NUPA-900618 format. One record per atom (N, C-alpha, C, O): residue in three letters; atom name; z, y, x; residue number from 0. Coordinates in Angstrom, 1 decimal, m for minus. Example, Ala and Ser with C-alpha at 12.3 -4.5 7.8 and 13.67 -1.06 7.14 Angstrom:
+------+------+--------+--------+--------+-----+
: rest : atom :     up :  north :   east :  nr :
+------+------+--------+--------+--------+-----+
:  ALA :    N :    7.8 :   m5.7 :   13.2 :   0 :
:  ALA :   CA :    7.8 :   m4.5 :   12.3 :   0 :
:  ALA :    C :    7.8 :   m3.3 :   13.2 :   0 :
:  ALA :    O :    8.5 :   m3.3 :   14.2 :   0 :
:  SER :    N :    7.1 :   m2.2 :   12.8 :   1 :
:  SER :   CA :    7.1 :   m1.1 :   13.7 :   1 :
:  SER :    C :    7.9 :    0.0 :   12.9 :   1 :
:  SER :    O :    8.0 :    1.1 :   13.4 :   1 :
+------+------+--------+--------+--------+-----+
***
This chain:
+------+------+--------+--------+--------+-----+
: rest : atom :     up :  north :   east :  nr :
+------+------+--------+--------+--------+-----+
:  MET :    N :    0.0 :   m1.2 :    0.8 :   0 :
:  MET :   CA :    0.0 :    0.0 :   m0.1 :   0 :
:  MET :    C :    0.0 :    1.2 :    0.9 :   0 :
:  MET :    O :    0.7 :    1.2 :    1.9 :   0 :
:  SER :    N :   m0.8 :    2.2 :    0.5 :   1 :
:  SER :   CA :   m0.9 :    3.5 :    1.4 :   1 :
:  SER :    C :    0.4 :    4.3 :    1.2 :   1 :
:  SER :    O :    1.2 :    4.2 :    0.3 :   1 :
:  THR :    N :    0.6 :    5.2 :    2.2 :   2 :
:  THR :   CA :    1.7 :    6.0 :    2.3 :   2 :
:  THR :    C :    1.7 :    7.0 :    1.1 :   2 :
:  THR :    O :    2.8 :    7.3 :    0.5 :   2 :
:  SER :    N :    0.6 :    7.5 :    0.7 :   3 :
:  SER :   CA :    0.4 :    8.4 :   m0.5 :   3 :
:  SER :    C :    0.8 :    7.7 :   m1.8 :   3 :
:  SER :    O :    1.5 :    8.3 :   m2.7 :   3 :
:  ALA :    N :    0.4 :    6.4 :   m1.9 :   4 :
:  ALA :   CA :    0.8 :    5.7 :   m3.1 :   4 :
:  ALA :    C :    2.3 :    5.4 :   m3.2 :   4 :
:  ALA :    O :    2.9 :    5.5 :   m4.2 :   4 :
:  LEU :    N :    2.9 :    5.1 :   m2.1 :   5 :
:  LEU :   CA :    4.3 :    4.9 :   m1.9 :   5 :
:  LEU :    C :    5.1 :    6.1 :   m2.4 :   5 :
:  LEU :    O :    6.0 :    6.0 :   m3.1 :   5 :
:  LYS :    N :    4.6 :    7.3 :   m1.8 :   6 :
:  LYS :   CA :    5.2 :    8.5 :   m2.1 :   6 :
:  LYS :    C :    5.1 :    8.8 :   m3.6 :   6 :
:  LYS :    O :    6.1 :    9.4 :   m4.2 :   6 :
:  LYS :    N :    4.0 :    8.5 :   m4.3 :   7 :
:  LYS :   CA :    3.8 :    8.7 :   m5.6 :   7 :
:  LYS :    C :    4.7 :    8.0 :   m6.4 :   7 :
:  LYS :    O :    5.3 :    8.4 :   m7.4 :   7 :
:  ILE :    N :    4.9 :    6.6 :   m6.0 :   8 :
:  ILE :   CA :    5.8 :    5.7 :   m6.7 :   8 :
:  ILE :    C :    7.2 :    6.2 :   m6.6 :   8 :
:  ILE :    O :    8.0 :    6.1 :   m7.6 :   8 :
:  ILE :    N :    7.7 :    6.7 :   m5.5 :   9 :
:  ILE :   CA :    9.1 :    7.3 :   m5.3 :   9 :
:  ILE :    C :    9.2 :    8.5 :   m6.2 :   9 :
:  ILE :    O :   10.2 :    8.6 :   m6.9 :   9 :
:  GLN :    N :    8.2 :    9.4 :   m6.2 :  10 :
:  GLN :   CA :    8.4 :   10.7 :   m7.0 :  10 :
:  GLN :    C :    8.4 :   10.3 :   m8.5 :  10 :
:  GLN :    O :    9.3 :   10.9 :   m9.2 :  10 :
:  ASN :    N :    7.6 :    9.5 :   m8.9 :  11 :
:  ASN :   CA :    7.7 :    9.1 :  m10.3 :  11 :
:  ASN :    C :    9.0 :    8.3 :  m10.6 :  11 :
:  ASN :    O :    9.5 :    8.5 :  m11.8 :  11 :
:  GLY :    N :    9.5 :    7.7 :   m9.7 :  12 :
:  GLY :   CA :   10.7 :    6.9 :   m9.9 :  12 :
:  GLY :    C :   12.0 :    7.8 :  m10.0 :  12 :
:  GLY :    O :   12.9 :    7.4 :  m10.6 :  12 :
:  ILE :    N :   12.0 :    9.0 :   m9.3 :  13 :
:  ILE :   CA :   13.2 :    9.8 :   m9.5 :  13 :
:  ILE :    C :   12.9 :   10.9 :  m10.4 :  13 :
:  ILE :    O :   13.9 :   11.6 :  m10.7 :  13 :
:  ARG :    N :   11.8 :   11.1 :  m11.0 :  14 :
:  ARG :   CA :   11.6 :   12.2 :  m11.8 :  14 :
:  ARG :    C :   12.6 :   12.5 :  m12.9 :  14 :
:  ARG :    O :   13.0 :   13.6 :  m13.1 :  14 :
:  ASP :    N :   13.0 :   11.5 :  m13.6 :  15 :
:  ASP :   CA :   14.0 :   11.7 :  m14.7 :  15 :
:  ASP :    C :   15.4 :   11.2 :  m14.4 :  15 :
:  ASP :    O :   16.2 :   11.0 :  m15.4 :  15 :
:  LEU :    N :   15.7 :   11.0 :  m13.1 :  16 :
:  LEU :   CA :   17.0 :   10.6 :  m12.8 :  16 :
:  LEU :    C :   18.0 :   11.7 :  m13.0 :  16 :
:  LEU :    O :   17.7 :   12.9 :  m12.8 :  16 :
:  PRO :    N :   19.3 :   11.4 :  m13.5 :  17 :
:  PRO :   CA :   20.4 :   12.5 :  m13.6 :  17 :
:  PRO :    C :   20.8 :   12.9 :  m12.2 :  17 :
:  PRO :    O :   20.4 :   12.2 :  m11.3 :  17 :
:  GLU :    N :   21.6 :   13.9 :  m12.1 :  18 :
:  GLU :   CA :   22.0 :   14.5 :  m10.9 :  18 :
:  GLU :    C :   22.6 :   13.4 :   m9.9 :  18 :
:  GLU :    O :   22.4 :   13.3 :   m8.7 :  18 :
:  GLU :    N :   23.5 :   12.6 :  m10.6 :  19 :
:  GLU :   CA :   24.3 :   11.7 :   m9.9 :  19 :
:  GLU :    C :   23.2 :   10.6 :   m9.2 :  19 :
:  GLU :    O :   23.4 :   10.2 :   m8.1 :  19 :
:  GLY :    N :   22.2 :   10.3 :   m9.9 :  20 :
:  GLY :   CA :   21.2 :    9.4 :   m9.4 :  20 :
:  GLY :    C :   20.4 :   10.0 :   m8.3 :  20 :
:  GLY :    O :   20.1 :    9.4 :   m7.3 :  20 :
:  LEU :    N :   20.1 :   11.4 :   m8.4 :  21 :
:  LEU :   CA :   19.5 :   12.0 :   m7.3 :  21 :
:  LEU :    C :   20.3 :   12.1 :   m6.1 :  21 :
:  LEU :    O :   19.8 :   12.0 :   m5.0 :  21 :
:  LYS :    N :   21.6 :   12.4 :   m6.2 :  22 :
:  LYS :   CA :   22.6 :   12.3 :   m5.1 :  22 :
:  LYS :    C :   22.5 :   11.0 :   m4.3 :  22 :
:  LYS :    O :   22.4 :   11.0 :   m3.1 :  22 :
:  MET :    N :   22.4 :    9.9 :   m5.2 :  23 :
:  MET :   CA :   22.4 :    8.6 :   m4.5 :  23 :
:  MET :    C :   21.1 :    8.4 :   m3.7 :  23 :
:  MET :    O :   21.2 :    8.0 :   m2.5 :  23 :
:  VAL :    N :   19.9 :    8.8 :   m4.2 :  24 :
:  VAL :   CA :   18.7 :    8.8 :   m3.5 :  24 :
:  VAL :    C :   18.8 :    9.6 :   m2.3 :  24 :
:  VAL :    O :   18.4 :    9.1 :   m1.2 :  24 :
:  ALA :    N :   19.3 :   10.9 :   m2.4 :  25 :
:  ALA :   CA :   19.5 :   11.7 :   m1.2 :  25 :
:  ALA :    C :   20.3 :   11.0 :    0.0 :  25 :
:  ALA :    O :   19.9 :   11.1 :    1.1 :  25 :
:  ASP :    N :   21.5 :   10.4 :   m0.5 :  26 :
:  ASP :   CA :   22.3 :    9.7 :    0.5 :  26 :
:  ASP :    C :   21.5 :    8.5 :    1.1 :  26 :
:  ASP :    O :   21.5 :    8.2 :    2.3 :  26 :
:  PHE :    N :   20.7 :    7.8 :    0.3 :  27 :
:  PHE :   CA :   19.9 :    6.7 :    0.9 :  27 :
:  PHE :    C :   18.9 :    7.1 :    1.8 :  27 :
:  PHE :    O :   18.7 :    6.5 :    2.9 :  27 :
:  VAL :    N :   18.2 :    8.3 :    1.5 :  28 :
:  VAL :   CA :   17.2 :    8.8 :    2.4 :  28 :
:  VAL :    C :   17.8 :    9.2 :    3.7 :  28 :
:  VAL :    O :   17.2 :    9.0 :    4.8 :  28 :
:  LEU :    N :   19.0 :    9.8 :    3.6 :  29 :
:  LEU :   CA :   19.7 :   10.3 :    4.9 :  29 :
:  LEU :    C :   20.1 :    8.9 :    5.7 :  29 :
:  LEU :    O :   19.9 :    8.8 :    7.0 :  29 :
:  PHE :    N :   20.5 :    7.9 :    5.0 :  30 :
:  PHE :   CA :   20.8 :    6.6 :    5.7 :  30 :
:  PHE :    C :   19.5 :    6.1 :    6.5 :  30 :
:  PHE :    O :   19.6 :    5.7 :    7.7 :  30 :
:  ILE :    N :   18.4 :    6.1 :    5.8 :  31 :
:  ILE :   CA :   17.1 :    5.6 :    6.3 :  31 :
:  ILE :    C :   16.8 :    6.4 :    7.5 :  31 :
:  ILE :    O :   16.5 :    5.9 :    8.6 :  31 :
:  ARG :    N :   16.9 :    7.7 :    7.3 :  32 :
:  ARG :   CA :   16.5 :    8.6 :    8.5 :  32 :
:  ARG :    C :   17.4 :    8.4 :    9.7 :  32 :
:  ARG :    O :   17.0 :    8.2 :   10.9 :  32 :
:  VAL :    N :   18.7 :    8.3 :    9.5 :  33 :
:  VAL :   CA :   19.7 :    7.9 :   10.6 :  33 :
:  VAL :    C :   19.3 :    6.7 :   11.3 :  33 :
:  VAL :    O :   19.1 :    6.6 :   12.5 :  33 :
:  ARG :    N :   19.2 :    5.6 :   10.4 :  34 :
:  ARG :   CA :   18.7 :    4.3 :   11.0 :  34 :
:  ARG :    C :   17.5 :    4.2 :   11.8 :  34 :
:  ARG :    O :   17.4 :    3.6 :   12.8 :  34 :
:  LEU :    N :   16.5 :    4.9 :   11.3 :  35 :
:  LEU :   CA :   15.2 :    5.0 :   12.1 :  35 :
:  LEU :    C :   15.3 :    5.8 :   13.3 :  35 :
:  LEU :    O :   14.8 :    5.4 :   14.4 :  35 :
:  ALA :    N :   16.1 :    6.9 :   13.2 :  36 :
:  ALA :   CA :   16.4 :    7.7 :   14.4 :  36 :
:  ALA :    C :   17.2 :    6.9 :   15.5 :  36 :
:  ALA :    O :   16.9 :    7.1 :   16.7 :  36 :
:  HIS :    N :   18.1 :    6.1 :   15.0 :  37 :
:  HIS :   CA :   18.9 :    5.3 :   15.9 :  37 :
:  HIS :    C :   17.9 :    4.2 :   16.6 :  37 :
:  HIS :    O :   18.1 :    3.9 :   17.8 :  37 :
:  GLU :    N :   17.0 :    3.7 :   15.9 :  38 :
:  GLU :   CA :   16.1 :    2.8 :   16.4 :  38 :
:  GLU :    C :   15.3 :    3.3 :   17.5 :  38 :
:  GLU :    O :   15.0 :    2.7 :   18.5 :  38 :
:  LYS :    N :   15.1 :    4.6 :   17.4 :  39 :
:  LYS :   CA :   14.2 :    5.3 :   18.4 :  39 :
:  LYS :    C :   15.1 :    5.7 :   19.6 :  39 :
:  LYS :    O :   14.6 :    6.4 :   20.5 :  39 :
:  ASP :    N :   16.3 :    5.4 :   19.6 :  40 :
:  ASP :   CA :   17.3 :    5.6 :   20.7 :  40 :
:  ASP :    C :   17.4 :    7.2 :   21.0 :  40 :
:  ASP :    O :   17.2 :    7.6 :   22.1 :  40 :
:  LEU :    N :   17.6 :    7.9 :   19.9 :  41 :
:  LEU :   CA :   17.8 :    9.3 :   20.1 :  41 :
:  LEU :    C :   19.2 :    9.5 :   20.7 :  41 :
:  LEU :    O :   20.1 :    8.8 :   20.3 :  41 :
:  ASP :    N :   19.5 :   10.5 :   21.6 :  42 :
:  ASP :   CA :   20.8 :   10.6 :   22.1 :  42 :
:  ASP :    C :   21.6 :   11.3 :   21.0 :  42 :
:  ASP :    O :   21.0 :   11.8 :   20.0 :  42 :
:  GLU :    N :   22.9 :   11.3 :   21.3 :  43 :
:  GLU :   CA :   23.9 :   11.8 :   20.3 :  43 :
:  GLU :    C :   23.7 :   13.4 :   19.9 :  43 :
:  GLU :    O :   23.8 :   13.8 :   18.8 :  43 :
:  GLU :    N :   23.4 :   14.1 :   20.9 :  44 :
:  GLU :   CA :   23.1 :   15.5 :   20.6 :  44 :
:  GLU :    C :   22.0 :   15.9 :   19.7 :  44 :
:  GLU :    O :   22.0 :   16.7 :   18.8 :  44 :
:  LYS :    N :   20.9 :   15.1 :   19.9 :  45 :
:  LYS :   CA :   19.7 :   15.2 :   18.9 :  45 :
:  LYS :    C :   20.1 :   14.7 :   17.5 :  45 :
:  LYS :    O :   19.6 :   15.2 :   16.5 :  45 :
:  MET :    N :   20.9 :   13.7 :   17.4 :  46 :
:  MET :   CA :   21.3 :   13.1 :   16.2 :  46 :
:  MET :    C :   22.2 :   14.1 :   15.5 :  46 :
:  MET :    O :   21.9 :   14.3 :   14.3 :  46 :
:  MET :    N :   23.1 :   14.7 :   16.1 :  47 :
:  MET :   CA :   24.0 :   15.7 :   15.6 :  47 :
:  MET :    C :   23.2 :   16.9 :   15.0 :  47 :
:  MET :    O :   23.5 :   17.5 :   14.0 :  47 :
:  LYS :    N :   22.3 :   17.3 :   15.8 :  48 :
:  LYS :   CA :   21.4 :   18.4 :   15.3 :  48 :
:  LYS :    C :   20.6 :   18.0 :   14.1 :  48 :
:  LYS :    O :   20.4 :   18.8 :   13.1 :  48 :
:  PHE :    N :   20.1 :   16.9 :   14.0 :  49 :
:  PHE :   CA :   19.3 :   16.3 :   12.9 :  49 :
:  PHE :    C :   20.3 :   16.3 :   11.7 :  49 :
:  PHE :    O :   19.9 :   16.8 :   10.6 :  49 :
:  LEU :    N :   21.5 :   15.7 :   11.9 :  50 :
:  LEU :   CA :   22.4 :   15.6 :   10.7 :  50 :
:  LEU :    C :   22.8 :   16.9 :   10.2 :  50 :
:  LEU :    O :   23.0 :   17.1 :    9.0 :  50 :
:  SER :    N :   23.0 :   17.8 :   11.1 :  51 :
:  SER :   CA :   23.4 :   19.3 :   10.7 :  51 :
:  SER :    C :   22.4 :   19.9 :    9.8 :  51 :
:  SER :    O :   22.6 :   20.5 :    8.8 :  51 :
:  LYS :    N :   21.1 :   19.7 :   10.3 :  52 :
:  LYS :   CA :   19.9 :   20.2 :    9.5 :  52 :
:  LYS :    C :   19.9 :   19.6 :    8.2 :  52 :
:  LYS :    O :   19.7 :   20.3 :    7.2 :  52 :
:  GLU :    N :   20.1 :   18.3 :    8.1 :  53 :
:  GLU :   CA :   20.0 :   17.6 :    6.8 :  53 :
:  GLU :    C :   21.2 :   18.1 :    5.9 :  53 :
:  GLU :    O :   20.9 :   18.3 :    4.7 :  53 :
:  LEU :    N :   22.4 :   18.3 :    6.5 :  54 :
:  LEU :   CA :   23.4 :   18.8 :    5.6 :  54 :
:  LEU :    C :   23.2 :   20.2 :    5.2 :  54 :
:  LEU :    O :   23.6 :   20.6 :    4.1 :  54 :
:  GLU :    N :   22.6 :   21.0 :    6.0 :  55 :
:  GLU :   CA :   22.4 :   22.4 :    5.6 :  55 :
:  GLU :    C :   21.4 :   22.4 :    4.5 :  55 :
:  GLU :    O :   21.5 :   23.2 :    3.6 :  55 :
:  GLN :    N :   20.4 :   21.6 :    4.5 :  56 :
:  GLN :   CA :   19.3 :   21.6 :    3.5 :  56 :
:  GLN :    C :   20.0 :   21.1 :    2.2 :  56 :
:  GLN :    O :   19.7 :   21.6 :    1.1 :  56 :
:  LEU :    N :   20.9 :   20.1 :    2.3 :  57 :
:  LEU :   CA :   21.5 :   19.6 :    1.0 :  57 :
:  LEU :    C :   22.5 :   20.7 :    0.5 :  57 :
:  LEU :    O :   22.6 :   20.9 :   m0.8 :  57 :
:  SER :    N :   23.1 :   21.4 :    1.4 :  58 :
:  SER :   CA :   24.1 :   22.4 :    0.9 :  58 :
:  SER :    C :   23.3 :   23.6 :    0.3 :  58 :
:  SER :    O :   23.8 :   24.1 :   m0.7 :  58 :
:  ALA :    N :   22.1 :   24.0 :    0.8 :  59 :
:  ALA :   CA :   21.3 :   25.0 :    0.2 :  59 :
:  ALA :    C :   20.8 :   24.6 :   m1.2 :  59 :
:  ALA :    O :   20.8 :   25.4 :   m2.1 :  59 :
:  SER :    N :   20.3 :   23.3 :   m1.3 :  60 :
:  SER :   CA :   20.0 :   22.8 :   m2.6 :  60 :
:  SER :    C :   21.1 :   22.8 :   m3.6 :  60 :
:  SER :    O :   20.9 :   23.0 :   m4.8 :  60 :
:  GLU :    N :   22.3 :   22.4 :   m3.2 :  61 :
:  GLU :   CA :   23.5 :   22.4 :   m4.0 :  61 :
:  GLU :    C :   23.8 :   23.9 :   m4.5 :  61 :
:  GLU :    O :   24.0 :   24.1 :   m5.6 :  61 :
:  THR :    N :   23.7 :   24.9 :   m3.6 :  62 :
:  THR :   CA :   24.0 :   26.3 :   m3.9 :  62 :
:  THR :    C :   23.0 :   26.8 :   m4.9 :  62 :
:  THR :    O :   23.4 :   27.6 :   m5.8 :  62 :
:  ALA :    N :   21.8 :   26.4 :   m4.6 :  63 :
:  ALA :   CA :   20.7 :   26.8 :   m5.5 :  63 :
:  ALA :    C :   21.0 :   26.3 :   m7.0 :  63 :
:  ALA :    O :   20.9 :   27.0 :   m7.9 :  63 :
:  HIS :    N :   21.3 :   25.1 :   m7.0 :  64 :
:  HIS :   CA :   21.6 :   24.4 :   m8.4 :  64 :
:  HIS :    C :   22.7 :   25.2 :   m9.0 :  64 :
:  HIS :    O :   22.6 :   25.7 :  m10.2 :  64 :
:  LEU :    N :   23.8 :   25.4 :   m8.2 :  65 :
:  LEU :   CA :   25.0 :   26.2 :   m8.9 :  65 :
:  LEU :    C :   24.7 :   27.6 :   m9.4 :  65 :
:  LEU :    O :   25.0 :   28.0 :  m10.4 :  65 :
:  GLU :    N :   23.9 :   28.3 :   m8.5 :  66 :
:  GLU :   CA :   23.4 :   29.7 :   m8.9 :  66 :
:  GLU :    C :   22.6 :   29.6 :  m10.2 :  66 :
:  GLU :    O :   22.8 :   30.4 :  m11.1 :  66 :
:  GLU :    N :   21.8 :   28.6 :  m10.3 :  67 :
:  GLU :   CA :   21.0 :   28.4 :  m11.5 :  67 :
:  GLU :    C :   21.8 :   28.0 :  m12.7 :  67 :
:  GLU :    O :   21.5 :   28.5 :  m13.8 :  67 :
:  GLU :    N :   22.9 :   27.2 :  m12.5 :  68 :
:  GLU :   CA :   23.7 :   26.8 :  m13.6 :  68 :
:  GLU :    C :   24.6 :   28.1 :  m14.1 :  68 :
:  GLU :    O :   24.8 :   28.1 :  m15.3 :  68 :
:  PHE :    N :   25.0 :   29.0 :  m13.3 :  69 :
:  PHE :   CA :   25.8 :   30.1 :  m13.6 :  69 :
:  PHE :    C :   25.0 :   31.4 :  m13.7 :  69 :
:  PHE :    O :   25.6 :   32.4 :  m13.6 :  69 :
:  GLU :    N :   23.7 :   31.3 :  m13.8 :  70 :
:  GLU :   CA :   22.8 :   32.6 :  m13.8 :  70 :
:  GLU :    C :   23.2 :   33.5 :  m14.9 :  70 :
:  GLU :    O :   23.4 :   34.7 :  m14.7 :  70 :
:  ASN :    N :   23.4 :   33.1 :  m16.2 :  71 :
:  ASN :   CA :   23.7 :   33.9 :  m17.3 :  71 :
:  ASN :    C :   25.0 :   33.7 :  m17.8 :  71 :
:  ASN :    O :   25.3 :   33.8 :  m19.0 :  71 :
:  TYR :    N :   26.0 :   33.3 :  m17.0 :  72 :
:  TYR :   CA :   27.4 :   32.9 :  m17.3 :  72 :
:  TYR :    C :   28.0 :   34.0 :  m18.0 :  72 :
:  TYR :    O :   28.5 :   33.9 :  m19.1 :  72 :
:  GLU :    N :   28.1 :   35.2 :  m17.3 :  73 :
:  GLU :   CA :   28.8 :   36.3 :  m18.0 :  73 :
:  GLU :    C :   28.2 :   36.8 :  m19.3 :  73 :
:  GLU :    O :   28.9 :   37.2 :  m20.2 :  73 :
:  LYS :    N :   26.9 :   36.7 :  m19.4 :  74 :
:  LYS :   CA :   26.3 :   37.0 :  m20.7 :  74 :
:  LYS :    C :   26.6 :   36.1 :  m21.8 :  74 :
:  LYS :    O :   26.9 :   36.4 :  m23.0 :  74 :
:  ASP :    N :   26.6 :   34.7 :  m21.4 :  75 :
:  ASP :   CA :   26.7 :   33.7 :  m22.4 :  75 :
:  ASP :    C :   28.2 :   33.5 :  m22.8 :  75 :
:  ASP :    O :   28.5 :   33.1 :  m23.9 :  75 :
:  PHE :    N :   29.2 :   33.8 :  m21.8 :  76 :
:  PHE :   CA :   30.6 :   33.6 :  m22.0 :  76 :
:  PHE :    C :   31.2 :   35.0 :  m21.6 :  76 :
:  PHE :    O :   31.8 :   35.1 :  m20.5 :  76 :
:  PRO :    N :   31.2 :   36.0 :  m22.4 :  77 :
:  PRO :   CA :   31.8 :   37.3 :  m22.2 :  77 :
:  PRO :    C :   33.4 :   37.2 :  m22.1 :  77 :
:  PRO :    O :   33.9 :   36.3 :  m22.8 :  77 :
:  ILE :    N :   34.1 :   37.9 :  m21.4 :  78 :
:  ILE :   CA :   35.5 :   37.9 :  m21.4 :  78 :
:  ILE :    C :   36.1 :   38.1 :  m22.6 :  78 :
:  ILE :    O :   37.1 :   37.5 :  m23.0 :  78 :
:  GLU :    N :   35.6 :   39.0 :  m23.5 :  79 :
:  GLU :   CA :   36.1 :   39.3 :  m24.8 :  79 :
:  GLU :    C :   36.2 :   38.1 :  m25.6 :  79 :
:  GLU :    O :   37.2 :   37.9 :  m26.3 :  79 :
:  GLN :    N :   35.1 :   37.3 :  m25.5 :  80 :
:  GLN :   CA :   35.0 :   36.0 :  m26.4 :  80 :
:  GLN :    C :   36.0 :   35.0 :  m25.9 :  80 :
:  GLN :    O :   36.5 :   34.3 :  m26.7 :  80 :
:  ILE :    N :   36.3 :   35.0 :  m24.7 :  81 :
:  ILE :   CA :   37.4 :   34.0 :  m24.2 :  81 :
:  ILE :    C :   38.7 :   34.3 :  m24.5 :  81 :
:  ILE :    O :   39.6 :   33.4 :  m24.7 :  81 :
:  ARG :    N :   39.0 :   35.6 :  m24.6 :  82 :
:  ARG :   CA :   40.4 :   36.1 :  m24.9 :  82 :
:  ARG :    C :   40.8 :   35.8 :  m26.4 :  82 :
:  ARG :    O :   42.0 :   35.7 :  m26.8 :  82 :
:  LYS :    N :   39.8 :   35.7 :  m27.2 :  83 :
:  LYS :   CA :   40.1 :   35.5 :  m28.7 :  83 :
:  LYS :    C :   40.6 :   34.3 :  m29.1 :  83 :
:  LYS :    O :   40.9 :   34.1 :  m30.3 :  83 :
+------+------+--------+--------+--------+-----+
***
């Protein structure tokens, strides 16, 4: 099976997963990357840089998700409404 066909299968497979499922997929992808990197005998410094980059990207996507979730929070839940 070609690389593009495999990527399409993966994309279609995760399309409607809930957030918890997507986190599991992200963890598995990180596991695979670390394992493949280890097989290539990367030294510890390169591995740490790689893991830091992966964690930064994950953190950025989590931050974007939270910002999106709370985008209209003050409008949707004004303080006056909460106090009543």
